[in-house]
C-alpha positions as CSV (number, residue, x, y, z in Angstrom):
1,M,113.4,84.9,130.1
2,R,113.9,82.5,127.3
3,R,113.7,85.3,124.7
4,G,116.2,87.3,126.8
5,L,118.7,84.4,126.8
6,F,118.4,83.8,123.1
7,A,118.9,87.5,122.4
8,I,122.2,87.2,124.3
9,V,123.2,84.6,122.0
10,G,122.4,86.5,118.9
11,A,124.1,89.5,120.4
12,L,127.2,87.4,120.8
13,L,127.2,86.4,117.2
14,I,126.6,89.9,115.9
15,T,129.4,91.3,118.0
16,A,131.9,88.6,116.6
17,V,131.0,89.6,113.1
18,M,131.3,93.3,113.8
19,A,135.0,92.8,114.7
20,S,136.0,91.2,111.5
21,P,139.4,92.8,110.2
22,A,139.9,94.3,106.7
23,R,143.0,93.9,104.5
24,G,145.5,96.7,104.4
25,S,146.1,99.1,101.6
26,N,148.5,98.7,98.6
27,S,151.0,101.4,98.5
28,A,153.1,104.1,100.4
29,T,155.6,106.7,99.8
30,P,157.6,109.4,101.4
31,S,160.0,109.0,104.2
32,D,159.6,112.4,105.6
33,R,156.4,111.8,107.4
34,V,157.7,109.8,110.4
35,A,156.6,112.6,112.8
36,A,153.0,112.2,111.7
37,V,153.4,108.5,112.0
38,D,154.6,108.7,115.6
39,Q,151.9,110.9,116.6
40,Y,149.4,108.7,114.9
41,L,150.7,105.6,116.7
42,V,150.6,107.3,120.2
43,E,147.0,108.3,119.6
44,Q,146.0,104.7,118.4
45,M,147.7,103.2,121.4
46,A,145.5,105.3,123.7
47,A,142.3,104.7,121.6
48,H,142.8,100.7,121.4
49,H,144.4,100.3,124.9
50,I,147.8,99.1,123.4
51,P,150.5,99.1,126.2
52,G,153.5,99.1,124.0
53,L,154.6,99.0,120.3
54,A,157.5,99.5,118.1
55,V,158.0,100.6,114.5
56,A,160.5,100.3,111.8
57,I,160.5,102.1,108.5
58,T,162.9,101.7,105.6
59,R,163.3,103.1,102.2
60,G,165.6,101.5,99.7
61,Q,168.8,100.8,101.5
62,Q,168.3,103.1,104.4
63,V,166.6,102.8,107.7
64,V,164.5,105.8,107.7
65,H,162.8,105.4,111.4
66,V,163.0,103.1,114.3
67,A,161.2,103.9,117.6
68,G,159.3,102.4,120.4
69,F,156.3,103.7,122.5
70,G,154.7,102.8,125.8
71,H,155.9,100.0,128.1
72,D,156.2,96.3,128.6
73,S,154.4,94.1,131.2
74,A,157.3,94.7,133.5
75,G,156.8,98.5,133.3
76,N,160.1,99.1,131.2
77,P,159.9,101.7,128.5
78,V,159.6,100.1,124.8
79,T,162.6,101.1,122.8
80,E,163.9,100.0,119.4
81,S,165.8,97.4,121.0
82,T,162.8,95.8,123.1
83,L,162.1,92.3,122.2
84,F,158.8,91.0,120.8
85,Q,157.5,87.7,119.7
86,V,157.1,88.4,115.8
87,A,154.9,85.2,115.5
88,S,154.1,84.2,111.8
89,L,156.4,86.7,110.4
90,S,158.8,83.9,111.3
91,K,157.7,82.1,108.2
92,S,159.7,84.4,106.0
93,F,162.8,83.6,107.9
94,T,162.3,79.8,107.6
95,A,161.7,80.3,103.7
96,L,165.0,82.0,103.5
97,A,166.7,79.3,105.2
98,V,165.3,76.7,102.8
99,L,166.4,78.9,99.7
100,Q,169.9,79.1,101.1
101,L,169.9,75.4,101.1
102,V,168.6,75.4,97.5
103,D,171.5,77.9,96.7
104,D,173.9,75.5,98.2
105,G,172.6,72.6,95.9
106,L,171.5,70.5,98.9
107,L,167.9,70.4,97.8
108,R,165.6,71.6,95.2
109,L,162.1,73.3,95.7
110,D,160.4,70.7,93.6
111,D,161.9,67.7,95.6
112,T,159.5,65.7,97.5
113,V,159.8,66.3,101.2
114,V,160.1,62.6,101.9
115,S,163.2,62.3,99.7
116,H,165.1,64.4,102.2
117,L,163.0,63.7,105.4
118,P,162.1,59.9,105.3
119,E,160.5,60.4,108.8
120,F,157.8,62.4,107.2
121,Q,155.0,59.9,107.1
122,L,151.3,60.6,107.0
123,A,148.3,58.3,107.3
124,D,147.5,59.5,103.8
125,P,149.5,58.0,100.8
126,R,149.3,61.3,99.0
127,G,151.7,62.6,101.7
128,S,154.6,61.2,99.8
129,L,153.9,63.5,96.9
130,I,154.3,66.7,98.8
131,T,157.1,69.0,97.5
132,V,159.3,71.4,99.4
133,R,157.8,74.3,97.3
134,Q,154.2,73.3,98.3
135,I,154.9,73.4,102.1
136,L,156.4,76.8,101.7
137,T,153.4,78.0,99.6
138,Q,150.8,76.5,101.8
139,T,149.6,74.2,99.1
140,S,150.7,70.8,100.6
141,G,147.2,69.6,101.2
142,L,147.7,69.7,105.0
143,A,145.0,71.9,106.8
144,D,143.7,72.6,110.3
145,S,140.7,70.6,109.4
146,T,142.5,67.5,109.1
147,N,145.5,68.0,111.3
148,P,144.2,70.3,114.3
149,D,147.7,71.2,115.6
150,F,146.4,73.5,118.3
151,S,144.1,71.0,119.8
152,K,146.8,68.3,120.0
153,S,149.3,67.7,122.7
154,Q,152.2,70.2,121.8
155,P,155.5,68.7,120.7
156,S,158.7,69.7,122.2
157,S,160.9,69.6,119.1
158,L,160.7,69.7,115.4
159,A,161.3,65.9,115.3
160,E,158.2,65.4,117.6
161,A,156.2,67.7,115.5
162,I,156.9,65.6,112.5
163,E,156.1,62.5,114.4
164,S,152.7,63.9,115.6
165,M,151.6,64.2,111.9
166,R,151.6,60.4,111.3
167,D,147.8,60.0,111.8
168,S,147.0,63.0,109.6
169,H,145.4,63.0,106.3
170,L,145.3,65.7,103.6
171,A,142.4,68.0,102.9
172,A,143.2,68.1,99.2
173,D,145.6,66.7,96.7
174,P,149.1,68.4,97.1
175,G,149.4,71.4,94.9
176,T,145.6,71.9,94.2
177,R,144.3,74.1,97.3
178,W,145.9,76.8,99.4
179,S,145.3,76.4,103.2
180,Y,147.3,78.4,105.8
181,H,148.7,75.7,108.3
182,N,151.5,76.2,110.7
183,P,152.8,72.7,110.6
184,N,153.9,73.2,106.9
185,Y,156.6,75.6,108.1
186,Q,157.5,73.1,111.0
187,I,158.3,70.5,108.2
188,A,160.4,73.2,106.5
189,A,162.3,73.9,109.6
190,R,163.0,70.2,110.2
191,L,164.2,69.9,106.6
192,V,166.7,72.7,107.4
193,E,168.0,70.8,110.5
194,V,168.2,67.6,108.8
195,V,169.7,68.9,105.4
196,S,172.1,71.2,107.0
197,G,173.0,69.1,110.0
198,E,172.6,72.0,112.3
199,P,169.8,72.6,115.0
200,F,167.3,74.9,113.3
201,G,167.9,77.8,115.9
202,D,171.7,77.6,115.4
203,Y,171.3,77.5,111.5
204,I,169.0,80.6,111.7
205,R,171.4,82.4,114.0
206,R,174.4,81.7,111.9
207,H,173.1,81.9,108.4
208,V,170.3,84.6,108.7
209,F,170.4,86.6,111.7
210,E,174.1,87.4,111.9
211,P,174.8,87.9,108.3
212,A,171.6,90.4,108.3
213,G,173.0,92.3,111.1
214,M,170.1,91.1,113.6
215,F,172.1,90.5,116.5
216,S,169.4,90.8,119.2
217,S,167.1,88.3,117.4
218,V,166.6,84.6,118.5
219,T,164.3,81.8,118.1
220,E,162.1,79.8,120.5
221,T,160.7,76.3,120.5
222,T,157.5,77.1,122.3
223,N,156.1,80.7,123.0
224,T,156.8,80.2,126.8
225,D,160.4,79.8,126.3
226,A,162.6,81.8,128.8
227,I,164.4,84.6,126.6
228,A,166.6,87.2,128.3
229,G,164.9,90.4,127.7
230,L,161.6,89.2,126.5
231,A,158.7,90.2,128.8
232,D,155.2,88.5,129.0
233,G,152.8,90.1,126.4
234,H,149.1,91.1,127.2
235,I,145.5,90.3,126.6
236,V,143.0,93.0,126.5
237,V,140.1,92.3,128.8
238,F,137.1,94.6,128.4
239,G,139.5,97.2,127.1
240,M,142.1,96.8,129.8
241,P,145.5,95.3,128.8
242,V,146.4,92.5,131.3
243,P,149.8,91.0,131.5
244,A,149.5,87.2,130.6
245,L,151.6,84.2,130.1
246,A,151.5,82.7,126.5
247,L,149.6,79.6,125.7
248,G,152.7,77.4,125.5
249,T,152.2,76.7,121.8
250,F,154.8,74.8,119.8
251,V,156.2,77.5,117.4
252,E,159.6,76.7,116.1
253,G,159.8,77.2,112.4
254,S,156.3,78.6,112.1
255,G,156.2,81.4,114.6
256,G,159.4,81.2,116.8
257,V,161.4,84.4,116.0
258,V,161.9,86.9,118.7
259,S,163.2,90.2,117.5
260,S,163.1,94.0,117.9
261,A,162.3,96.9,115.8
262,A,166.0,97.8,115.1
263,D,166.6,94.1,113.9
264,M,163.4,94.0,111.9
265,A,164.5,97.2,110.1
266,Q,167.7,95.3,108.9
267,W,165.3,92.4,108.0
268,L,163.3,94.7,105.7
269,L,166.5,95.9,104.1
270,V,167.4,92.4,103.1
271,N,163.9,92.0,101.6
272,A,164.0,95.4,99.8
273,N,167.5,94.9,98.4
274,D,167.4,91.6,96.4
275,G,168.6,89.6,99.3
276,R,171.5,91.8,100.4
277,A,172.1,93.1,103.9
278,A,173.0,96.6,104.9
279,N,176.7,95.6,104.8
280,G,176.5,94.3,101.4
281,A,176.4,90.6,102.2
282,Q,174.5,88.5,99.7
283,I,172.1,86.3,102.0
284,V,170.3,84.6,99.2
285,S,171.0,84.4,95.5
286,P,169.1,86.7,92.8
287,E,167.1,83.4,91.7
288,G,166.4,82.5,95.3
289,F,165.2,86.1,96.1
290,R,162.8,86.0,93.1
291,Q,161.3,82.6,94.0
292,W,161.1,84.0,97.8
293,H,158.8,86.8,96.7
294,S,156.9,85.2,93.8
295,P,153.4,83.9,94.5
296,G,153.3,80.1,94.1
297,S,149.6,79.6,94.7
298,P,146.4,81.2,93.3
299,S,145.9,82.9,96.7
300,G,148.9,85.0,96.2
301,Y,151.0,83.4,98.8
302,A,154.7,83.4,98.1
303,L,157.4,81.7,100.3
304,G,156.4,83.1,103.8
305,W,154.8,86.4,102.3
306,F,151.4,87.3,101.0
307,T,151.5,89.3,97.9
308,A,149.2,91.6,95.8
309,G,149.5,92.6,92.2
310,P,151.1,90.7,89.3
311,A,152.9,87.6,90.0
312,D,156.0,88.6,88.3
313,A,156.1,92.0,90.0
314,P,154.1,92.2,93.2
315,T,152.9,95.6,94.2
316,Q,152.8,94.6,97.8
317,L,154.2,91.9,100.0
318,D,153.1,91.5,103.7
319,H,152.5,89.1,106.4
320,T,150.9,89.4,110.0
321,G,151.5,87.5,113.1
322,N,149.4,86.6,116.1
323,Q,150.9,85.1,119.2
324,M,147.7,86.0,121.3
325,T,149.8,88.1,123.8
326,Y,151.9,89.6,121.0
327,G,151.1,90.9,117.4
328,A,153.2,91.9,114.4
329,A,153.0,93.0,110.8
330,Q,155.5,93.5,108.1
331,V,154.9,95.3,104.6
332,L,156.9,95.8,101.6
333,I,156.0,98.2,98.8
334,P,158.5,97.3,96.1
335,D,157.9,100.0,93.5
336,Q,158.4,102.7,96.3
337,D,161.3,100.9,98.0
338,L,159.4,101.2,101.1
339,G,159.3,98.8,104.1
340,V,157.3,98.8,107.4
341,A,157.3,96.6,110.5
342,L,155.0,97.0,113.4
343,L,155.3,95.0,116.7
344,F,152.8,95.0,119.5
345,N,153.0,93.5,122.9
346,S,149.2,92.8,123.0
347,S,146.7,91.4,120.4
348,S,143.1,92.1,119.7
349,A,140.0,90.3,118.4
350,L,140.9,89.0,115.1
351,Q,143.8,91.4,115.1
352,S,141.3,94.1,114.0
353,D,143.1,97.0,115.8
354,Q,146.5,96.1,114.5
355,T,145.4,95.7,110.9
356,A,143.6,99.0,111.0
357,I,146.8,100.7,112.5
358,R,148.9,99.2,109.8
359,R,146.5,100.7,107.2
360,G,146.8,104.0,108.8
361,V,150.6,104.0,108.8
362,L,150.6,103.2,105.2
363,A,148.2,106.0,104.4
364,I,150.3,108.5,106.2
365,L,153.4,107.5,104.4
366,R,151.5,108.0,101.1
367,G,150.5,111.5,102.3
368,E,146.9,110.6,102.7
369,P,144.7,111.0,105.8
370,A,144.7,108.0,108.0
371,P,141.6,105.9,107.5
372,S,139.4,105.1,110.5
373,T,141.0,102.4,112.7
374,T,137.7,100.6,113.2
375,S,135.6,98.3,111.1
376,G,131.9,98.6,112.3
377,L,131.9,99.4,116.0
378,P,135.3,100.2,117.7
379,S,136.8,97.4,119.7
380,W,136.3,99.1,123.0
381,A,132.5,99.5,122.1
382,V,132.1,95.8,121.0
383,D,133.8,94.8,124.3
384,A,131.5,97.1,126.3
385,L,128.4,95.5,124.6
386,L,129.9,92.1,125.5
387,G,130.3,93.3,129.2
388,A,126.5,94.2,129.0
389,I,125.7,90.8,127.8
390,T,127.7,89.2,130.5
391,I,125.9,91.1,133.1
392,A,122.5,90.5,131.4
393,A,123.2,86.7,131.2
394,L,124.0,86.4,134.9
395,I,121.0,88.2,136.1
396,L,118.6,86.3,133.8
397,G,120.2,83.1,134.9
398,A,119.9,83.9,138.6
399,L,116.2,84.8,138.2
400,A,115.5,81.7,136.2
401,V,117.2,79.5,138.9
402,I,115.3,81.2,141.8
403,R,112.0,80.9,140.0
404,S,112.6,77.3,138.8
405,A,110.5,75.7,141.6
406,R,107.6,78.0,141.0
407,W,108.0,77.2,137.2
408,A,107.9,73.4,137.7
409,R,104.7,73.8,140.0
410,H,103.0,76.0,137.4
411,H,103.5,73.4,134.6
412,R,102.7,70.4,136.7
413,G,101.4,67.6,134.6
414,K,101.8,69.5,131.4
415,R,104.6,67.5,129.7
416,V,104.6,69.2,126.5
417,R,105.2,72.6,128.2
418,L,107.7,71.2,130.6
419,V,109.8,69.9,127.5
420,L,109.4,73.1,125.7
421,G,110.5,75.1,128.8
422,L,113.7,73.0,128.9
423,L,114.6,73.2,125.3
424,P,115.9,76.9,125.1
425,S,118.5,76.3,127.9
426,L,119.5,73.1,126.4
427,A,119.9,74.8,122.9
428,L,121.8,77.7,124.4
429,V,124.3,75.5,126.2
430,A,124.9,73.5,122.9
431,L,125.3,76.9,121.0
432,V,127.8,78.3,123.3
433,A,129.7,74.9,123.2
434,L,130.1,75.7,119.6
435,V,131.8,79.0,120.1
436,P,135.3,77.6,119.3
437,L,133.7,76.4,115.9
438,L,132.1,79.8,115.3
439,A,135.4,81.5,116.0
440,S,137.1,79.1,113.5
441,L,134.7,80.2,110.9
442,L,135.6,83.9,111.5
443,Y,139.3,83.0,111.5
444,D,139.4,81.5,108.0
445,G,138.7,78.0,109.2
446,R,141.7,77.8,111.6
447,N,141.8,75.3,114.4
448,V,140.6,77.3,117.5
449,T,140.3,75.9,121.1
450,W,138.5,77.5,124.0
451,F,141.9,78.7,125.3
452,G,142.6,80.3,122.0
453,V,139.1,82.0,122.1
454,F,139.8,83.3,125.6
455,Y,143.2,84.7,124.7
456,G,142.2,86.0,121.4
457,W,139.1,87.7,122.6
458,P,138.5,87.6,126.3
459,A,135.4,89.5,126.4
460,L,133.6,87.2,123.9
461,A,134.8,84.0,125.9
462,I,133.5,85.6,129.2
463,A,130.3,86.7,127.7
464,G,129.8,83.2,126.1
465,G,130.7,81.4,129.4
466,A,128.4,83.6,131.4
467,A,125.4,82.9,128.9
468,G,126.4,79.1,128.8
469,S,126.6,78.8,132.6
470,A,123.5,80.8,133.1
471,A,121.6,78.3,130.7
472,A,123.2,75.3,132.2
473,L,122.3,76.3,135.7
474,T,118.8,77.1,134.7
475,L,118.4,73.7,132.9
476,A,119.7,71.8,135.9
477,A,117.5,73.7,138.5
478,R,114.3,73.2,136.4
479,V,115.0,69.6,135.9
480,W,115.7,69.1,139.7
481,N,112.4,70.8,140.7
482,V,110.5,68.9,138.1
483,V,111.8,65.5,139.5
484,R,111.5,66.7,143.3
485,S,108.0,67.8,143.0
486,G,106.8,65.0,140.6
487,S,105.5,67.7,138.2
488,W,106.2,65.2,135.3
489,T,103.7,62.7,136.6
490,R,101.2,64.5,138.7
491,S,98.2,66.5,137.4
492,P,97.5,69.8,139.0
493,A,94.8,69.8,141.8
494,N,91.3,70.7,140.6
495,P,89.9,73.1,143.2
496,A,86.4,72.8,141.8
497,A,86.3,69.0,142.2
498,S,87.7,69.2,145.7
499,S,85.2,71.7,146.8
500,A,82.4,69.5,145.2
501,G,83.6,66.5,147.0
502,T,83.7,68.3,150.4
503,E,80.2,69.5,149.9
504,R,78.9,66.0,149.2
505,A,80.4,64.6,152.3
506,D,78.9,67.4,154.5
507,V,75.5,66.4,153.0
508,S,75.8,62.9,153.7
509,V,76.9,63.4,157.4
510,S,73.9,65.5,158.2
C-alpha cells in the first residue's frame, strides 16, 4: 500500500512534466487561408474542450479576418464583438502609454522611477536605481521570489499596489537579470497616472483605445470587476469546461485589458504600421515605436512584447496571457506584415493547448500542415490519468484506514517498524504540500498558490488533494490505533510462554 501511494506521487510529477508547453513558430504568410484556419479552430475546440474562442488576422494595413466560435458561459454565441479578458497582452498597452508620455517630454525611459514616483520605496536601497526602461523590460530586479504578489493580500488600486511593495527586496541588481513580474507593469501604470494626471483607465481609453478605433475595449482593476458584456470564463475539470468566477487578482496595468477580436484586429494594425491606427492617426512616434518593439534585455523581451530574431529587426513579436478562466495570444510577423490574435474563454494546464493551437494557426497561414496540438500526451489523456490517480488514492487511503487497527496490533512493540510504517504517509503529506512549489518550477519560477494550482490545472489539484488527504487520514488512523492499543509500549503476547506457564500450574495443583 505504501508503494501504491508513492507510485501516485510519481505519477503526479510525471503528468505535470508531460503537459509542459512548447514555444510557437517564427513565421507565417498568406491571407487567403482563413477558411482552413476556421476549420482548424473548430476541430481544436472540440479536441481540447474549449467552449469559445475568437480570432483576428491582419496583413499590412488590412484586417483579413475576424471571427468568433462556440459560446460564452451564459450560452451566448461568441462573435467578433464578444469581450474577453486578454490578461498579459495588456502589458503592450501599458508600455505604449508610457512611450506616449516620453513623446510628450514628460519623462524619459532612462529616468529613475522614484524621480517621478517618490512613493515607490522598497526595503532594498537598490530600488532607487530602477529606471522606467527596466520595469518595462522586466529587468528591474523585482521578482516573484522576493515579492510574491499572488500570495499577498490583493490591493484595490495602483497606489495600494505600490505601497504593498515597501517590504520587498530585489532578486538582482537593476538591469542585470530578466524576471517576468507583474508588479513591474503596475508600477508603469501608476507612473502613467501620476505623470499624466489622469486615472490609468481613463488615460488608456482616451489616448490608446479611442485613437486606435478600439471602442469596445475597457480596463479593469481586478479580474472580478463587473464589466457589461463580459461573461465568466471557464476552468477545464477532467476535460469538461466549467463556468467559474475569476480569482479576484489585482490586474490593473499588468493584465486588466478587456477587449474583443474586432478591437484586437485594430490593435494589431497599430503594431504592424509603425504606430499608426487604421484611420492614419499616429499614436506613438516612430522613435517610440522602435523602442516599443526593440528587445531591451538578453531574454528578447521588448516593452510588453517577447521578440525573436535580431534585436534591430525582430522576425517575430508575441505575447501570451493567462487569466486562469481566460487565455489569449498575439503574434506579429514583421517581414510578412502578418498579425494574429487568439482569445479563449478558458485556459489549460500551463496553457499547453492554447500554445499548440497558436502554432497550428501560424503553420496554416504559412501554407504548411498544422503540427500536432499536443506535447507528450494530449491534455485530455493527462487529465484521464490524473482521474485514475485520484480514484486509486481514495481507494488505497480507505483501505489503509480500515486496516490501521490490525496494522497497529501486528507491529505491537516493534518500534522501528511502527516508525517506518508512519514515515511514507508523512512524506506523502509533505510532498503534496509542496505542489504549489513544484508548479512554480514548471511555470518559470512564478509565484503559485493553491488557488492558482486549482484554477490553472484542476485535475492535478484534485489528484494531489486526494493523495494528500489519503496519506493524512492513514497517518492519523495509524497513530490513533498505536496510542489506543498501546502498541508502542506493549510487547506481543508469547503463546509458547503462556502455554508453558499453564502446564506448570496444572502439574503443581495435582
